[in-house]
N, CA, C, O and the ligand as a Tripos MOL2 file, in Angstrom:
@<TRIPOS>MOLECULE
protein
  217   215    55     0     0
PROTEIN
NO_CHARGES

@<TRIPOS>ATOM
      1 N         121.4600  134.2040   27.3860 N.3       1 MET1
      2 CA        120.7640  133.3930   26.5610 C.3       1 MET1
      3 C         121.1120  133.5880   25.0440 C.2       1 MET1
      4 O         120.9990  134.7520   24.6580 O.2       1 MET1
      5 N         121.5090  132.6770   24.1200 N.am      2 VAL2
      6 CA        121.9030  132.6270   22.8900 C.3       2 VAL2
      7 C         121.1100  131.6880   22.0410 C.2       2 VAL2
      8 O         120.4920  130.7280   22.5020 O.2       2 VAL2
      9 N         121.1650  132.0500   20.6290 N.am      3 LYS3
     10 CA        120.4090  131.1430   19.7810 C.3       3 LYS3
     11 C         121.2650  130.8490   18.5160 C.2       3 LYS3
     12 O         121.9730  131.7330   18.0360 O.2       3 LYS3
     13 N         121.1970  129.6170   17.9860 N.am      4 ALA4
     14 CA        121.8300  129.2080   16.8010 C.3       4 ALA4
     15 C         120.8410  128.6510   15.8730 C.2       4 ALA4
     16 O         120.3060  127.5960   16.2160 O.2       4 ALA4
     17 N         120.4880  129.2120   14.6870 N.am      5 GLU5
     18 CA        119.8650  128.5390   13.7930 C.3       5 GLU5
     19 C         120.5050  127.8810   12.6710 C.2       5 GLU5
     20 O         121.3450  128.5220   12.0390 O.2       5 GLU5
     21 N         120.2020  126.5930   12.3060 N.am      6 CYS6
     22 CA        120.8640  125.9490   11.3850 C.3       6 CYS6
     23 C         120.7180  126.6240   10.1140 C.2       6 CYS6
     24 O         121.5920  126.3490    9.2910 O.2       6 CYS6
     25 N         119.9120  127.3590    9.7920 N.am      7 LYS7
     26 CA        119.9240  127.8230    8.3620 C.3       7 LYS7
     27 C         121.0200  129.0740    8.4030 C.2       7 LYS7
     28 O         121.6580  129.4120    7.4060 O.2       7 LYS7
     29 N         121.1190  129.5830    9.4460 N.am      8 ASP8
     30 CA        122.2560  130.7480    9.3220 C.3       8 ASP8
     31 C         123.7860  130.1120    8.8540 C.2       8 ASP8
     32 O         124.7240  130.8530    8.5580 O.2       8 ASP8
     33 N         123.8580  128.8610    8.8410 N.am      9 TYR9
     34 CA        124.8900  128.2160    8.5730 C.3       9 TYR9
     35 C         124.9420  127.6510    7.0600 C.2       9 TYR9
     36 O         125.8350  126.9850    6.5350 O.2       9 TYR9
     37 N         123.7650  128.0950    6.5310 N.am     10 GLY10
     38 CA        123.7260  127.7100    5.0300 C.3      10 GLY10
     39 C         122.8670  126.1780    4.7070 C.2      10 GLY10
     40 O         122.7080  125.7430    3.5660 O.2      10 GLY10
     41 N         122.4250  125.5670    5.8250 N.am     11 TYR11
     42 CA        121.5170  124.2430    5.7270 C.3      11 TYR11
     43 C         120.0580  124.8530    5.6330 C.2      11 TYR11
     44 O         119.5670  125.8540    6.1560 O.2      11 TYR11
     45 N         119.4930  123.8020    4.7000 N.am     12 ASP12
     46 CA        118.0590  123.9470    4.4880 C.3      12 ASP12
     47 C         117.3010  123.3530    5.6650 C.2      12 ASP12
     48 O         116.6380  122.3480    5.4070 O.2      12 ASP12
     49 N         117.2900  123.7140    6.6600 N.am     13 CYS13
     50 CA        116.9690  122.9450    8.1370 C.3      13 CYS13
     51 C         116.4810  123.7630    8.9540 C.2      13 CYS13
     52 O         116.9420  124.9040    8.9360 O.2      13 CYS13
     53 N         115.5180  123.4640    9.8110 N.am     14 ASP14
     54 CA        114.7320  124.3480   10.7230 C.3      14 ASP14
     55 C         115.1450  124.0680   12.0030 C.2      14 ASP14
     56 O         114.3890  124.4590   12.8920 O.2      14 ASP14
     57 N         116.3640  123.3690   12.4000 N.am     15 PHE15
     58 CA        116.8080  123.1930   13.6640 C.3      15 PHE15
     59 C         117.3790  124.6640   14.1940 C.2      15 PHE15
     60 O         118.0940  125.4920   13.6320 O.2      15 PHE15
     61 N         116.7770  124.6400   15.4840 N.am     16 ILE16
     62 CA        117.1540  125.9480   16.3200 C.3      16 ILE16
     63 C         117.6440  125.5470   17.7730 C.2      16 ILE16
     64 O         116.9790  124.7890   18.4790 O.2      16 ILE16
     65 N         118.7000  126.0330   18.1260 N.am     17 SER17
     66 CA        119.2880  125.8350   19.5920 C.3      17 SER17
     67 C         119.2400  126.8690   20.3600 C.2      17 SER17
     68 O         119.9250  127.8350   20.0210 O.2      17 SER17
     69 N         118.5790  126.9420   21.3650 N.am     18 GLU18
     70 CA        118.6550  128.2580   22.1490 C.3      18 GLU18
     71 C         119.0100  127.9030   23.7800 C.2      18 GLU18
     72 O         118.6660  126.8090   24.2280 O.2      18 GLU18
     73 N         119.5290  128.6290   24.4090 N.am     19 GLY19
     74 CA        119.8590  128.5710   25.8690 C.3      19 GLY19
     75 C         121.2350  129.2080   26.1790 C.2      19 GLY19
     76 O         121.6060  130.2440   25.6280 O.2      19 GLY19
     77 N         121.9320  128.5670   27.0430 N.am     20 GLU20
     78 CA        123.2540  129.0350   27.5720 C.3      20 GLU20
     79 C         124.2750  128.7040   26.3220 C.2      20 GLU20
     80 O         124.1080  127.8200   25.4820 O.2      20 GLU20
     81 N         125.3020  129.5710   26.4000 N.am     21 ILE21
     82 CA        126.2080  129.4270   25.3670 C.3      21 ILE21
     83 C         126.7990  128.0030   25.1850 C.2      21 ILE21
     84 O         126.8000  127.4690   24.0760 O.2      21 ILE21
     85 N         127.2890  127.4110   26.2580 N.am     22 ASP22
     86 CA        127.9010  126.1080   26.4150 C.3      22 ASP22
     87 C         126.8030  125.0230   25.8640 C.2      22 ASP22
     88 O         127.1140  124.1480   25.0550 O.2      22 ASP22
     89 N         125.6780  125.1580   26.3190 N.am     23 ASP23
     90 CA        124.7600  124.0160   25.8610 C.3      23 ASP23
     91 C         124.3810  124.3300   24.4240 C.2      23 ASP23
     92 O         123.9730  123.3570   23.7890 O.2      23 ASP23
     93 N         124.4210  125.2360   23.9230 N.am     24 VAL24
     94 CA        123.9870  125.7170   22.3880 C.3      24 VAL24
     95 C         125.0890  125.1540   21.6520 C.2      24 VAL24
     96 O         124.8300  124.4050   20.7100 O.2      24 VAL24
     97 N         126.4170  125.4420   21.9870 N.am     25 VAL25
     98 CA        127.5640  124.9190   21.2260 C.3      25 VAL25
     99 C         127.5600  123.5560   21.2470 C.2      25 VAL25
    100 O         127.9590  123.0340   20.2060 O.2      25 VAL25
    101 N         127.1860  122.7430   22.2310 N.am     26 LYS26
    102 CA        127.2050  121.3590   22.5530 C.3      26 LYS26
    103 C         126.1570  120.6380   21.6980 C.2      26 LYS26
    104 O         126.3890  119.6510   20.9990 O.2      26 LYS26
    105 N         125.0000  121.2400   21.8360 N.am     27 GLU27
    106 CA        123.6490  120.6980   21.1050 C.3      27 GLU27
    107 C         123.9360  120.9940   19.5370 C.2      27 GLU27
    108 O         123.9350  120.0630   18.7330 O.2      27 GLU27
    109 N         124.1530  122.1750   19.1840 N.am     28 PHE28
    110 CA        124.3450  122.5470   17.9930 C.3      28 PHE28
    111 C         125.3360  121.7810   16.9980 C.2      28 PHE28
    112 O         125.1250  121.3710   15.8570 O.2      28 PHE28
    113 N         126.4780  121.7190   17.7880 N.am     29 GLY29
    114 CA        127.5460  120.9020   17.3290 C.3      29 GLY29
    115 C         127.1130  119.4280   17.0840 C.2      29 GLY29
    116 O         127.4430  118.9730   15.9890 O.2      29 GLY29
    117 N         126.4600  118.6470   17.8880 N.am     30 GLU30
    118 CA        126.0400  117.5560   17.9770 C.3      30 GLU30
    119 C         125.1410  117.2680   16.7990 C.2      30 GLU30
    120 O         125.2480  116.2100   16.1780 O.2      30 GLU30
    121 N         124.1590  118.2970   16.4490 N.am     31 HIS31
    122 CA        123.0410  118.2040   15.5890 C.3      31 HIS31
    123 C         123.7880  118.4910   14.1140 C.2      31 HIS31
    124 O         123.3140  117.9050   13.1400 O.2      31 HIS31
    125 N         124.8390  119.2960   13.9370 N.am     32 THR32
    126 CA        125.4530  119.2730   12.7430 C.3      32 THR32
    127 C         126.3420  118.0660   12.2260 C.2      32 THR32
    128 O         126.4810  117.7710   11.0400 O.2      32 THR32
    129 N         126.8450  117.5030   13.1600 N.am     33 ALA33
    130 CA        127.6620  116.1400   12.9910 C.3      33 ALA33
    131 C         126.7700  114.9630   12.7420 C.2      33 ALA33
    132 O         127.1230  114.0830   11.9570 O.2      33 ALA33
    133 N         125.6380  114.9130   13.3750 N.am     34 LYS34
    134 CA        124.6220  113.8200   13.2530 C.3      34 LYS34
    135 C         123.8400  113.8950   11.6660 C.2      34 LYS34
    136 O         123.8090  113.0460   10.7750 O.2      34 LYS34
    137 N         123.2630  115.2180   11.7300 N.am     35 GLU35
    138 CA        122.3660  115.3790   10.7520 C.3      35 GLU35
    139 C         123.0230  115.7600    9.3030 C.2      35 GLU35
    140 O         122.6430  115.2940    8.2290 O.2      35 GLU35
    141 N         124.0440  116.6620    9.4790 N.am     36 HIS36
    142 CA        124.7110  117.2240    8.3030 C.3      36 HIS36
    143 C         126.1530  116.7250    7.8370 C.2      36 HIS36
    144 O         126.6630  117.0690    6.7710 O.2      36 HIS36
    145 N         126.7800  115.8240    8.8200 N.am     37 GLY37
    146 CA        128.0780  115.1780    8.6860 C.3      37 GLY37
    147 C         129.2250  116.2650    8.6870 C.2      37 GLY37
    148 O         130.2540  116.1320    8.0250 O.2      37 GLY37
    149 N         128.9680  117.2870    9.4440 N.am     38 ILE38
    150 CA        129.9140  118.1570    9.5430 C.3      38 ILE38
    151 C         130.2420  118.4880   10.9120 C.2      38 ILE38
    152 O         129.3490  118.8670   11.6690 O.2      38 ILE38
    153 N         131.4510  118.3810   11.3030 N.am     39 GLU39
    154 CA        131.8760  118.7590   12.7510 C.3      39 GLU39
    155 C         132.6790  119.7620   13.0700 C.2      39 GLU39
    156 O         133.9020  119.7040   12.9390 O.2      39 GLU39
    157 N         132.0220  120.8010   13.5320 N.am     40 TYR40
    158 CA        132.5870  121.9850   13.7650 C.3      40 TYR40
    159 C         133.2990  122.0220   15.0590 C.2      40 TYR40
    160 O         132.7750  121.3040   15.9100 O.2      40 TYR40
    161 N         134.4330  122.7170   15.4650 N.am     41 SER41
    162 CA        134.9100  122.7130   16.7170 C.3      41 SER41
    163 C         134.2030  123.6360   17.7680 C.2      41 SER41
    164 O         133.6250  124.6460   17.3660 O.2      41 SER41
    165 N         134.2290  123.3560   18.9640 N.am     42 ALA42
    166 CA        133.5770  124.1760   20.0470 C.3      42 ALA42
    167 C         134.1600  125.5280   19.7570 C.2      42 ALA42
    168 O         133.3960  126.4890   19.8410 O.2      42 ALA42
    169 N         135.2340  125.6990   19.4740 N.am     43 GLU43
    170 CA        135.8130  127.1990   19.4820 C.3      43 GLU43
    171 C         135.1090  127.8500   18.3140 C.2      43 GLU43
    172 O         134.5520  128.9410   18.4440 O.2      43 GLU43
    173 N         135.1320  127.1490   17.1060 N.am     44 THR44
    174 CA        134.3930  127.8100   15.8090 C.3      44 THR44
    175 C         133.0330  128.1430   16.0750 C.2      44 THR44
    176 O         132.5130  129.1790   15.6600 O.2      44 THR44
    177 N         132.4380  127.2650   16.7730 N.am     45 LEU45
    178 CA        130.8980  127.3890   17.1260 C.3      45 LEU45
    179 C         130.8110  128.5390   18.1500 C.2      45 LEU45
    180 O         129.8960  129.3420   17.9640 O.2      45 LEU45
    181 N         131.5730  128.7240   19.1340 N.am     46 THR46
    182 CA        131.5220  129.7750   20.1580 C.3      46 THR46
    183 C         131.6050  131.1580   19.4050 C.2      46 THR46
    184 O         130.8390  132.1060   19.5800 O.2      46 THR46
    185 N         132.6320  131.1020   18.5700 N.am     47 LYS47
    186 CA        132.7320  132.4340   18.0530 C.3      47 LYS47
    187 C         131.6140  132.7930   16.9470 C.2      47 LYS47
    188 O         131.2960  133.9640   16.7370 O.2      47 LYS47
    189 N         131.1120  131.8470   16.3420 N.am     48 PHE48
    190 CA        130.1290  132.2400   15.2840 C.3      48 PHE48
    191 C         128.8470  132.5390   16.0280 C.2      48 PHE48
    192 O         128.1220  133.4560   15.6440 O.2      48 PHE48
    193 N         128.5260  131.7580   17.1330 N.am     49 ILE49
    194 CA        127.2140  132.1190   17.8330 C.3      49 ILE49
    195 C         127.3220  133.3860   18.6960 C.2      49 ILE49
    196 O         126.3100  134.0480   18.9250 O.2      49 ILE49
    197 N         128.4650  133.7240   19.1580 N.am     50 VAL50
    198 CA        128.7490  135.0080   19.8860 C.3      50 VAL50
    199 C         128.7290  136.0810   19.0520 C.2      50 VAL50
    200 O         128.3770  137.1620   19.5240 O.2      50 VAL50
    201 N         129.0400  135.9990   17.8910 N.am     51 ASN51
    202 CA        128.9150  136.9800   16.7110 C.3      51 ASN51
    203 C         127.5150  137.3610   16.4250 C.2      51 ASN51
    204 O         127.0560  138.4960   16.5580 O.2      51 ASN51
    205 N         126.8650  136.2890   16.0120 N.am     52 LYS52
    206 CA        125.3270  136.2820   15.8430 C.3      52 LYS52
    207 C         124.5150  136.7960   16.6660 C.2      52 LYS52
    208 O         123.4690  137.3240   16.2880 O.2      52 LYS52
    209 N         124.9290  136.7080   18.1200 N.am     53 ASN53
    210 CA        124.0270  137.2900   19.1080 C.3      53 ASN53
    211 C         124.6000  138.6490   19.7430 C.2      53 ASN53
    212 O         124.0280  139.1780   20.6970 O.2      53 ASN53
    213 N         125.5230  139.0740   19.2820 N.am     54 SER54
    214 CA        126.1090  140.3170   19.8820 C.3      54 SER54
    215 C         125.2670  141.5570   19.1260 C.2      54 SER54
    216 O         125.5150  142.7300   19.4030 O.2      54 SER54
    217 ZN        120.4590  121.3470   10.7670 Zn       55 ZN55
@<TRIPOS>BOND
     1     1     2 1
     2     2     3 1
     3     3     4 2
     4     3     5 am
     5     5     6 1
     6     6     7 1
     7     7     8 2
     8     7     9 am
     9     9    10 1
    10    10    11 1
    11    11    12 2
    12    11    13 am
    13    13    14 1
    14    14    15 1
    15    15    16 2
    16    15    17 am
    17    17    18 1
    18    18    19 1
    19    19    20 2
    20    19    21 am
    21    21    22 1
    22    22    23 1
    23    23    24 2
    24    23    25 am
    25    25    26 1
    26    26    27 1
    27    27    28 2
    28    27    29 am
    29    29    30 1
    30    30    31 1
    31    31    32 2
    32    31    33 am
    33    33    34 1
    34    34    35 1
    35    35    36 2
    36    35    37 am
    37    37    38 1
    38    38    39 1
    39    39    40 2
    40    39    41 am
    41    41    42 1
    42    42    43 1
    43    43    44 2
    44    43    45 am
    45    45    46 1
    46    46    47 1
    47    47    48 2
    48    47    49 am
    49    49    50 1
    50    50    51 1
    51    51    52 2
    52    51    53 am
    53    53    54 1
    54    54    55 1
    55    55    56 2
    56    55    57 am
    57    57    58 1
    58    58    59 1
    59    59    60 2
    60    59    61 am
    61    61    62 1
    62    62    63 1
    63    63    64 2
    64    63    65 am
    65    65    66 1
    66    66    67 1
    67    67    68 2
    68    67    69 am
    69    69    70 1
    70    70    71 1
    71    71    72 2
    72    71    73 am
    73    73    74 1
    74    74    75 1
    75    75    76 2
    76    75    77 am
    77    77    78 1
    78    78    79 1
    79    79    80 2
    80    79    81 am
    81    81    82 1
    82    82    83 1
    83    83    84 2
    84    83    85 am
    85    85    86 1
    86    86    87 1
    87    87    88 2
    88    87    89 am
    89    89    90 1
    90    90    91 1
    91    91    92 2
    92    91    93 am
    93    93    94 1
    94    94    95 1
    95    95    96 2
    96    95    97 am
    97    97    98 1
    98    98    99 1
    99    99   100 2
   100    99   101 am
   101   101   102 1
   102   102   103 1
   103   103   104 2
   104   103   105 am
   105   105   106 1
   106   106   107 1
   107   107   108 2
   108   107   109 am
   109   109   110 1
   110   110   111 1
   111   111   112 2
   112   111   113 am
   113   113   114 1
   114   114   115 1
   115   115   116 2
   116   115   117 am
   117   117   118 1
   118   118   119 1
   119   119   120 2
   120   119   121 am
   121   121   122 1
   122   122   123 1
   123   123   124 2
   124   123   125 am
   125   125   126 1
   126   126   127 1
   127   127   128 2
   128   127   129 am
   129   129   130 1
   130   130   131 1
   131   131   132 2
   132   131   133 am
   133   133   134 1
   134   134   135 1
   135   135   136 2
   136   135   137 am
   137   137   138 1
   138   138   139 1
   139   139   140 2
   140   139   141 am
   141   141   142 1
   142   142   143 1
   143   143   144 2
   144   143   145 am
   145   145   146 1
   146   146   147 1
   147   147   148 2
   148   147   149 am
   149   149   150 1
   150   150   151 1
   151   151   152 2
   152   151   153 am
   153   153   154 1
   154   154   155 1
   155   155   156 2
   156   155   157 am
   157   157   158 1
   158   158   159 1
   159   159   160 2
   160   159   161 am
   161   161   162 1
   162   162   163 1
   163   163   164 2
   164   163   165 am
   165   165   166 1
   166   166   167 1
   167   167   168 2
   168   167   169 am
   169   169   170 1
   170   170   171 1
   171   171   172 2
   172   171   173 am
   173   173   174 1
   174   174   175 1
   175   175   176 2
   176   175   177 am
   177   177   178 1
   178   178   179 1
   179   179   180 2
   180   179   181 am
   181   181   182 1
   182   182   183 1
   183   183   184 2
   184   183   185 am
   185   185   186 1
   186   186   187 1
   187   187   188 2
   188   187   189 am
   189   189   190 1
   190   190   191 1
   191   191   192 2
   192   191   193 am
   193   193   194 1
   194   194   195 1
   195   195   196 2
   196   195   197 am
   197   197   198 1
   198   198   199 1
   199   199   200 2
   200   199   201 am
   201   201   202 1
   202   202   203 1
   203   203   204 2
   204   203   205 am
   205   205   206 1
   206   206   207 1
   207   207   208 2
   208   207   209 am
   209   209   210 1
   210   210   211 1
   211   211   212 2
   212   211   213 am
   213   213   214 1
   214   214   215 1
   215   215   216 2
@<TRIPOS>SUBSTRUCTURE
     1 MET1         2 RESIDUE 1 A MET
     2 VAL2         6 RESIDUE 1 A VAL
     3 LYS3        10 RESIDUE 1 A LYS
     4 ALA4        14 RESIDUE 1 A ALA
     5 GLU5        18 RESIDUE 1 A GLU
     6 CYS6        22 RESIDUE 1 A CYS
     7 LYS7        26 RESIDUE 1 A LYS
     8 ASP8        30 RESIDUE 1 A ASP
     9 TYR9        34 RESIDUE 1 A TYR
    10 GLY10       38 RESIDUE 1 A GLY
    11 TYR11       42 RESIDUE 1 A TYR
    12 ASP12       46 RESIDUE 1 A ASP
    13 CYS13       50 RESIDUE 1 A CYS
    14 ASP14       54 RESIDUE 1 A ASP
    15 PHE15       58 RESIDUE 1 A PHE
    16 ILE16       62 RESIDUE 1 A ILE
    17 SER17       66 RESIDUE 1 A SER
    18 GLU18       70 RESIDUE 1 A GLU
    19 GLY19       74 RESIDUE 1 A GLY
    20 GLU20       78 RESIDUE 1 A GLU
    21 ILE21       82 RESIDUE 1 A ILE
    22 ASP22       86 RESIDUE 1 A ASP
    23 ASP23       90 RESIDUE 1 A ASP
    24 VAL24       94 RESIDUE 1 A VAL
    25 VAL25       98 RESIDUE 1 A VAL
    26 LYS26      102 RESIDUE 1 A LYS
    27 GLU27      106 RESIDUE 1 A GLU
    28 PHE28      110 RESIDUE 1 A PHE
    29 GLY29      114 RESIDUE 1 A GLY
    30 GLU30      118 RESIDUE 1 A GLU
    31 HIS31      122 RESIDUE 1 A HIS
    32 THR32      126 RESIDUE 1 A THR
    33 ALA33      130 RESIDUE 1 A ALA
    34 LYS34      134 RESIDUE 1 A LYS
    35 GLU35      138 RESIDUE 1 A GLU
    36 HIS36      142 RESIDUE 1 A HIS
    37 GLY37      146 RESIDUE 1 A GLY
    38 ILE38      150 RESIDUE 1 A ILE
    39 GLU39      154 RESIDUE 1 A GLU
    40 TYR40      158 RESIDUE 1 A TYR
    41 SER41      162 RESIDUE 1 A SER
    42 ALA42      166 RESIDUE 1 A ALA
    43 GLU43      170 RESIDUE 1 A GLU
    44 THR44      174 RESIDUE 1 A THR
    45 LEU45      178 RESIDUE 1 A LEU
    46 THR46      182 RESIDUE 1 A THR
    47 LYS47      186 RESIDUE 1 A LYS
    48 PHE48      190 RESIDUE 1 A PHE
    49 ILE49      194 RESIDUE 1 A ILE
    50 VAL50      198 RESIDUE 1 A VAL
    51 ASN51      202 RESIDUE 1 A ASN
    52 LYS52      206 RESIDUE 1 A LYS
    53 ASN53      210 RESIDUE 1 A ASN
    54 SER54      214 RESIDUE 1 A SER
    55 ZN55       217 GROUP 0 **** ****
């Protein structure tokens, strides 16, 4: 289980995604694209989330 918090990316936002890494990458990526207009690559998100949760 891993967790990604939108505020860790510098957004004033309470969104948190938690679960399996692949699901979090997908859900969080969709959130940032939709809500913040920023599309991160799955590779970038995976690295960031792994670093945060290690
Ligand atoms: Zn957000």
